C-alpha positions, -999 to +999 in steps of 0.1 A: -382-335-078-392-309-055-370-282-043-364-292-011-352-328-025-329-307-049-315-288-018-307-325-001-296-340-032-273-309-040-259-309-007-252-343-008-236-346-039-216-314-032-203-326+000-191-360-015-172-343-045-156-319-019-144-347+000-131-364-032-113-330-046-102-320-009-121-289-013-130-273+020-168-256+014-196-241+032-229-261+034-244-232+010-216-236-014-216-277-011-254-271-024-244-249-050-220-271-064-242-303-060-268-286-078-249-267-108-227-301-110-258-324-113-268-297-145-234-301-158-234-339-152-261-343-168-250-325-199-217-346-199-239-378-199-258-364-227-228-358-248-221-399-241-257-406-251-267-416-216-296-401-196-289-373-172-303-366-135-337-385-139-348-387-102-336-396-066-317-428-073-278-439-073-272-433-107-286-398-108-264-392-076-231-407-092-240-382-124-243-353-101-209-363-082-195-367-116-207-332-127-200-316-095-157-329-095-156-314-131-170-281-120-144-281-093-118-292-114-130-262-141-132-237-113-093-244-100-084-243-134-097-209-142-083-196-107-048-210-118-048-190-148-057-154-137 
């Protein structure tokens, strides 16, 4: 995927994950959350023997959202402990 598609993909996935987790973030943070979430989601799916993000499709979008939700949950848990 090209860099522009990664940014768009990350923005969409980050925005959906932020809405699901009731996390109010800026566009830039939604992009970061979505891209890092896609990597994390790919890792999580790899643990279950499935493929990760493999293009701009619905499966990859769901994987990115799952990873972004997990990322937000991890960050929230770390903020509570400090």
